[in-house]
N, C-alpha and C positions, 0 to 999 in steps of 0.2 A: 486583556491587561488588567481590567478591574478584578478579575478572579485572582490574579497573581498578587495584587496589592492586599487582598483580603486573606491571603494565606491559603486559597483554594488551589486546586490543580489547574495548571495553565490549559487554555483551550487547544493549544497546538502541541503536537507530540511528534517526535522523530524516533524511528526504530532502525537500529543498526545491527546487522548480524555479522558474526565472525565465523569464518570457515577456514579450515586448515588442519594439518596433521596434529594429533595430540602431542603435548609436550614441547611446543615451540614457543611458549610464553604467553598464551592467552590469559590465564588466570592472573598472572602478575600485571599484565596490561590492564585488566579490569580493576584490580586493586588500586593501581595508580590513578585510574579515572575516578574511582569512588573517593579517594582521599580519606580513607577511614582507618581508624586504629583497631577495628574489630579483628580479633585473632580467629581466622577461619581454619587454622591448622595448617601444617606444612604441605599437605597433599590435597587440601580441599579444592573441589572443582566449582568455581563460581559459574553459574549458568545464566544468570540474569542480574543486571544492575539497572536501577532506575534512579535518575537524578534530575533535578531542575537546574537548568543552566540559563545564562543570559546570552542571547544572540542578537546583536545589533540593537541593544536596548530593550528587547522583549524577552519575557520569560517563556521558555520552552521546556517541555518534559522530554527527556532523552532516555531511551531504553537501549541497552546493549545486551544482545543475546548470544550466548556461546554454546558450544558442545552440540550443535544441531547435527553434526555428523555421526553422533553416537547411535547405536542400534535402538536404544530406548526412545529416541526421538523420531522414529520412523513415522509415527502416526501424526505428528504435528509439524514435521519439517516443511511440507509443502505450504501449509498455511503461514508458518513463520516467515519463510522466504518471500511469499507473495505479499506480506504486509510490510516488508522492509523498504526503507527509503535509501538504503545504502548497504552494500555488502563489502566487508573487509576480507580479502583473500590473504591469509597470513602464512608466513613460512619463517623458519629459523635461518638467519644469515650463516650460522655455522653448520647448517644441515642442508646441503645441496639437494638431497633426495626429497626434502619437503617442498622445495621449489618445483621440482618435476611433478610432484603430486598435484600442484595447482592446475597444471594442464591436463594431467591424465585422469584426475578424479574430481576435483572440486569445481573447476570451471564447467565441465560437462554436466555436473549435477545441476548447476544453475541454469544452463541452457535447456536441459530436459524439463525443468520445472517452469520454464517460460517466465523467468523473473525479469521484470522491467527495470528494476533499480540499477543505478550505476555501480561500478565496483572500483575499489582502490586496492592495490597490492602493497602490503606492508611487510617489510623485513624486520623481524624481531630479533632480540638478543644481539644487537649490533656491536656491543662491547666484547663479544666473543669471536669477532672476526679474526681469522688467522690464516695460515697457508691452506689453500684448498677451499676456502670459504667463498660464498657468493659475493662478487664485487657489486658496487653500486651501478656500474655500467651494465652488467649482466641483468641486474634486477630491473633496471629501466627498460631494457630490451624485452624482457619477458612480460613486463606490465603492458607495453605497447602491443605485443603479440596477442595478449589475452583481452585486449579492449578495455583496459582499466583507464580511468580518468587521470591517474597519476601514480607515482611510486614514491613511497616514504619509508624511512627507517626509524626505529626507536629502540631504546633499551631501558627497561624498568630498573636495572641495577644502577644506572647512572643518575637516578632521581626521576622525578615526574616531569621534567621540562620537555624532554623529547616526546614523551607520551602525550603531553598537553598539545604540542604542536601537531602531532598526527590527528588527535581528536578534533582540534580546531579546524583543520583542513577537511576532515571527514564530515563534520557537522555543517560546514559551509556548503559542501556538495550535496549533502542530504537535504538541506533547507532549500536549495535551488530546485532539486527534484520535487520536493513536497509542494512548492508553490506552483509547479506546472503539472502536477500529477492528475489534476482533474481533466486534462485533455486526453488522457489515455482511454482507449477503447476497452470495454470490459472483456476480460479473458477468464472464463470459468476455470477455477482451480480443480485439479484432479482430486478425487477423494483420498483421504489419508490411507496409509498402508493398513491392510487388514491383518488380523491375527491369523496365523496358520492353524489348521485343524490340529487339535491336540497339543499345540505349542503353548508354552507358558506365557501368559499375557505380559506384554512389555512393561505395563505399569507395575506388575508384581515384582519383576526384576528390579525396577527402579526403586521401589519402596523397601525392598529387603536390605537391612543394614547388618553388615558384619562388623567385627571389631575395628577394622581399618576404616570402613566407611563412616562409622559413628565417631567422627573425630572430635565432636563437641557436644556431648550429652548435657542435658539440663541437670543441675544439682539442687538438692533440697535447700541449700543456703540461698541460691538465686531465687527460688520460688518464694521463700519467706521474705526476701528483700523486695520482691515485686508486689506483695500483697497490700491491699488498701480497701477502703470503703467497708467499715464494720457495719453489719446489719443483721437482720433476722432471716433465718432460713425457713423453708416450708415446714420444718418440724419445730418452729418457734424457738430455735436455739440461736445464739449469736455467733457469727463467724465472719471472716473476711470474704467479701463477695467478688472482689476484683483482683486480677493478677496481670501485671504488665511485664512482658518478657521480650519486648521489641528490640531488634538490632543487636542481639548477642551472638550471632553466628551459630545458633544452635542447629544440631542435626537430629536430635531426638528429644522427646518430652516425657519420658517414662516417669520422671520424678513428680509429675502432676497427679498420679494415680490416687494419692491419699487426700486430695483436696476436693472432695466431692460436692462441696457447697458453693463452689465458684459459679457466678452467674455471668461475669464479663471476663473474657480471656483475650489478651492481645499478644500474639506471637508473630507479629509482622516483622519483616526485615531480617529473617534468618535463612538457614539453608535446609529447611525441612522438606523431606520427600514424602512424609506420611503424617497424618494427624491421629493415628490409631489410639494413642493414650487418652485423647479427649473423649472417647466413648464412655469413659468412667464418670464423666462430669454430667450427671443426669439432670442437674438444675441449670445448666448453661443456657443463657438467653441471648448473649451477644458474643460473636466470634469475629476477630480480625486476624486472618491468616494471609494477608496480602504480602507480596514481595518475598515469596519463597520459591521452592522448586517442585511444587505439587503438580502431578500429571493428571489427577482426576479429583472430582469434587467429593465423592462418597468414600473417602479413605478412613472413615471412623464410624462407629455405631452412632446413629442419629439420636441426639437428646430429644426428649418429648416436647419441649417448649421453646425450641430455638426460634428467635424472632428476627435477628439481623445477622447477616453473614457477609464478610468482605474477603473474597478470594482473588482480588485483582492482582495482576502482574505475577502470574505463575506460569506454568507450562501446560495448562489444561487444554485438551483438545475436544472434549465433549461436555455438554451441560450436565449430563447425568440425571438420575431420577431423584427428585426432591419431594415425592409424594408423602414420605414419612414425616415431613416437617409441616404439619397442618397449620401452625401459627406463624409461619414465615412471613414477615412484612417487607423486609428489604434484602435484596441480593445484588451484590456487585461482582461481576465476572469480567470487569474491564481489563484490557491489556493481556489477554490470553490468546490462544490460537484456535478458537472455536470457528468451525466452518458452517455449522447449521444449528438451529435452536433445538430441534428435536421435541419429543413429547414429554419430557421430564418435568415440566412445570404445569401441566394441565390441571392437576389436583390442588394447586396452591391458590385457593380462592381468596385468601387473605393477603396475598402479595400486593403491595402498593408501589414500591420503588424497585425498578429493574434496570441495571446498567450493563449493557453488552458492548460498550465502546471499545475501540481499538482491538477488534478481532478480525475475522475474515468471513463475515456472514454476508450472504448474497440475497437472502429471502427472509422476510418477516413471516413466520408461520408458527402454528401450535401455541398461540396465546389466547385462544378463544375463551371468552367468558371470564377472564381474569379482571379483577377490579383495580388495575394499575392506575395510579395517578401520575406517575412520571416514568417515561421510557427513554433511555439514552442508548442510542445505537449509532453514535458518531464513529468516524474513522473505520468504516467497513467497506463492503463492496456492493452496496444496495444500488439497484437500478430503478426500483419502484418502491412506493410505500404501501403497496397492496399487502394487506394483513393487519393493518392498524384499525380497520373499520370495526372490528369486534371489540375494541377497547372503549366502550361507551363512556367510561368514567375518566378517561385520560384528560389531564390538565396540561402537562408539559411534554413536548416531543423534541428531542435533540437528534437530528439526522445530518449534522454537518460532515463535510469531507467524505462524501460517498460518490457515487456515479449517477445520481438522480438526474434525469432529463425532464421529469414532470413531478408535480405534487398534486395531480388531479385526484389521487386516491383519498385526499382529505376532504370529507364532506360533512357539512354541519348536522345532517340528520344522523350520521354515525357517531360523530364526536361533538355533541352539543355543548360540552363544558370546556373545550380546548381554549387555553389562555395564552400559551407561549409556544412558538414554533421556531426552531433554528434549522435552516436548510442552507447555510452558507457553505462555500467551498464545494459546490456541485456543478452541474452542467445545465442549469435552468437558463433558457434563452429568450423566452417570450413573456412580455408583460401580462399576457392573458393568464399566466399562472397565478398572478396576484388577484385577478378578478374572481377566481374560484374561492378565495378566502373572505370575500366581502360579506357573506352571509353568516359568518361565525360571530355570534352576538357578544361573546366574552373575550375574543382575541385582542390582546393589548400589547404583546411583545412579539416582534418579528425580526429575524436575522436572515438576510439574503446575501449580503456582501462578504466575500467576492463570489460572483456568478457572472456569466456573460451578460445577463440582462441588466446588471448593475452598471454596465457601460453605456446604456441608453441615455440620451441627453435628458437632463433634469430628472434623473432617476428618482430621487426622494419625493419630488413633487408628484410624479406619476403614481408612486405607491400611495402617498397620503391622500391623493384624490380618490383612489379606489378604496382605501381603508382609513377613513377619517377618525375611527375610534382608537387608533394606535396611540400608546403612550411612549413606546420606545421602538426605534427602527435601527437595526444594526448596532445595538448597544449604545445608541445616542438618544437622549430624551428628545421627544418631539415637542417643539415650541409652537405656541399659538401663531407666531408670525409665519412659520412654515405652512401651516394649514391654510392661512389666509392667502399666501402666495400661490399654493396649488389651486385654490378656488379661483383666483384671478386668472391664472393661465388657462383654465378650462372655461372661463367666462360664466361662472355661476350666476353673477349678478349683472351681466352685460345688458340684458333686456330691461331690467329695472332701471339701470342707469340711463339707457336710451329713452325710456318712457319719461323719466324725470327731466332729462335734457329737452326733449320735445315739448314738454309742458311749460318749461320756463322760457325756452328760446325757440319758438315754433318756426321762425324764419331762418334759423341757422341749421347747418348740416352736422349731425353727430359724427364725431371722429373717434374711432377706437385707438387709444394711445397706449395700449398694452405693449410692452417690449417683447413678450413671448406669448404666443397663442397655441392652441391645440393644432392648428394648421402649420404653424412654424415648427412645432415639435416633429410633425410628420415629415416636413421637408428636411430637417436635420437628420432624421433617421434614414431617409432615402439617400441622402448624400453620404452618410457614413457607412451604412450597412446594405444599401440597395433594396431595402424593404422596410416596412413600418412595424414597429413594436417588437421586432425580432433581431437580436444581436448576432444570430448565427451560432453554430456549435463552438466556435473558438473566440467569439467576440471580435475585438479589433486586433487580435494577434497577427503579426506579419507572417507571410509565408516563409518557409525555410530559404535561407540565402543559398544561391548557387555558386557564389564566389568564396565566401568565408564561413567556415563552420565554427560553431561553439564547441567548447570542450566536451559537452555531453554528446553532441552530434558526432564529433570525431571518434569519441570512445565507442559509440554504438556502431559506427562503421568498422572500427578495428575489431570489435567483438564479432561482427558478422564474418570478417575475414578469418578469425580464429575458428569459428564454427565450421567454415568451409574447409579449413585445413584438417579438421577432425572428422570430416566426412559429411558435414551438413546436418541441419536440424529442421525437419525430420531427415533421416539418413538419405543421402543422395541428392538433397536439395539445398542449394545456396540461394537464400532469399535476400535481395537487396531492395525490396519494394515495400514490404509490410513493416513499418516502424512504429505503428501504434498511435503516434501523435506528432504534431508539427515540431515541437521543441526537440525531438530526437530524430526527425526525418532527415534523410540525406538524399540529394540528387546526384546520381552517378555521372561522372564526367570523364573526359579523355585521360586525365591524370590518374584515375582510379583503375582503369581497365586492366593494366598489366598486373597489378597486385591481385586483382580478383581472379584473373586467369591462372596465375601461379598458385594461389591458394586452392582453387578448384581442382587443378591438376594434382596437387599434393594430396588432397583428400579424396580423389576419385569421384568428384561430384558429377552427376549425370544431368541434372536440371539446374539451369542458372536463370534466376529471375531478376531482370534489370529494369523492367517497366519503362517509364518515360524518361530514360536516361538521356543526358545531353552529350551524345557521341557524334563525332565527325565521321564523314564517309571513310577517311583513312583508318580510324580506329575500328569501324565496323568491318572493313576488309581484313584487318588484323584478327578480329574475332572469328570471322569465317575461316581464315587460314588455320587458326588454332583448332577449330572443330574438324577440319579436313584431315588432320594428322591421323594415320591409322591407329596409333596407340592412344589417342585422346579418349577419355572417358565421357566427355561432355557430349550429350546427344540432343539436348533441347535448350533453347534460349528464348526467354520471353522479353520482347522489346515493344510491347504494346504501348503506343503513345510516343514512341521515339521519333522525333521529327527528322532526324538525320537520315532516315531510310527513304524518305519520300521520293528522291530522285534516283534510287538504285534498283528499281524493280527488275529491269532486264539483266543487270549485272548479277543480282542475287539469284535469279533463275538459272543462270549459266554457271555460277561459281559455288553456290551453296551445296554442301555434300548430302544431297537427298538420297543418293545411292547407298550411303552408309546407314540410312535410317534416321538421320538427323532431321530435326524440325525446328521451326521458328514461329512464334506468335507475333504477328506484325499488324494487329488491328489498330485502327485509329492513328495510322502513320502517314496516310495520304496515298498508299499503294492501292492499285486496283483490286477489286474483290477477288477476281480469279487468281491474281498473284498471291494474295494473302492465303487463299485456300490451298494453293500449290505448296507454299512454304510450310503449311501445317503438316503436310506429308502424312496424312492419315490413310490407313488402308492395310491390307494384308501384305502387300509388297514391302511397305515401309517396316512393318513388324518383323518380317523375315530378315530384312537387311539389318535391323537393330539387333536381332538375335545372333546373326552371323558376326557382327562387329563385337558383341559381347563375348562370343567364343574366342575370337581372335585376341581380344585383350587378355582373356584368361590364359591362353597359350603363351602369350608374351610374358605374363606374370610368372608362369611356371619356369620359363627359360631363365628369367632373371634370378 
């Protein structure tokens, strides 16, 4: 909040991706969201919009990314979707084929990428609805089948109001997901698409501009208008040293070739795919190329003396090689789609400030020997801070909103000058994590909230007792009264008080009248978390309700049904057990089983994972009957932990279709060990029966 008041970037950011067939209205939707008068040209493709918006009285930075389905985005698509907090599946109301594409192309793309973010289905160009167009009822039906949280329509032609309503709903859902995202287990993203042997690099195709693609070239008049700061050049001549060309919707910069004395160039907020003309500016010291469509960092001949570079909020997938920039001091690659740091910065010994925030990085590596003073790596996929130990000069570390479960990698002997640490929005559970920071002599600013450990009773007092030198905790100044309170709770002066009391009143009994003590804290922690000093992996989060589902839980269940209808993910498997986190977890009940069986039959699923489902004996009999059908594709069901099976051992042994090669996992259900082993149906006979059943289904399919 303080950052927003000072005009700095908000601490919190939301990323929304748009997927759908080209030409259904994405670009006009983004223009309405941006509310800008910039003329991008009639056919310009907006690929990224970043804007600061107010949500519930707080400033948030919102990024909308489009065109991820294009071939040129193959290398960054996985990282972009993995970093999304919401995905908008878009189609044209007047184009029914684009709605079918959501099921046949775009939704499977999300499932294959393992995207955890919720989805919304959006019908665009609603003003063009006519005979044969998609109705609202059909749109809602498809949204439900695809597991979307909701269905909305908008039309950019009717003004920005309908677009604003869709954006408001989308950001509300994205914010809800953001606030619970820390609960998700880590899922390592697959590497980006590799270039084929002998194929033209995708970035080269992206950067090549034809007459149609270069819809908004820079003009000499615009360059002259943007010039400022008259000063002396290295040849002792006077010239303008600065040029500001921000927010003009530019697609090329060829007009800059003749201005070789420029030292500061600002081309942010345009539609640039390449910076090639900047190679002629040999005196350039400072470059701001943020908020463009760049896909790589080294798209221009490197100037000799470049000191600061801002390439935040582009489409960059790799850090690139910066060894030619020997004097580089500050580099910002915030808000891109980088998955690994790589070795491109190892030679930049003068680098002092590095910002990798809002990417998809899972490991800190290849920063050995750099003299960094500030490292920002917030909003990534870090599970550990291993790798920072080599940054002996580091002063500030920002690692908020990652997947950290420990900060034990921070050691005073490795980082003796560390002054500020931000590790909020992670999964730190134990107060002992704070103990490891007590030996940092200069540590004065610490941010930990929200984390599960922040739910411990008297959290601030516990932290200040361990770190009495702090000036600020969770962006709130530490008052002297708080430090005294923490000392009182832990009885720092209790023995001295007892000694004084006994000296003055030797015949009286000393009474400890503290309202809270260290022992009292332990009792509160035991009562709330059943352990001391540890809030658990999810803090005080309630378990998923078995009776009423949240919109996110219902959408995730519908999504798993849709995946089953499409054959499962991975193919042949319908998983209703692994949901990643409590806030999206679903407990399968009797009411769900019929839909699950229908979807599994439609998709030809062979393995059905239900886990500790709350199924009655009647529903379990229905499940067994469905698997007994000769044409059924379902061969295995996992019901480990399902209590409803406990009294059905003999019945299952007599009715379960073991002869067809079917099997059941029934561990932890109360059944006898021998019964569980029999239902697993392992062995050569079961394998032969399964193969015969598979051949029978193939014969039936050919007859149909």
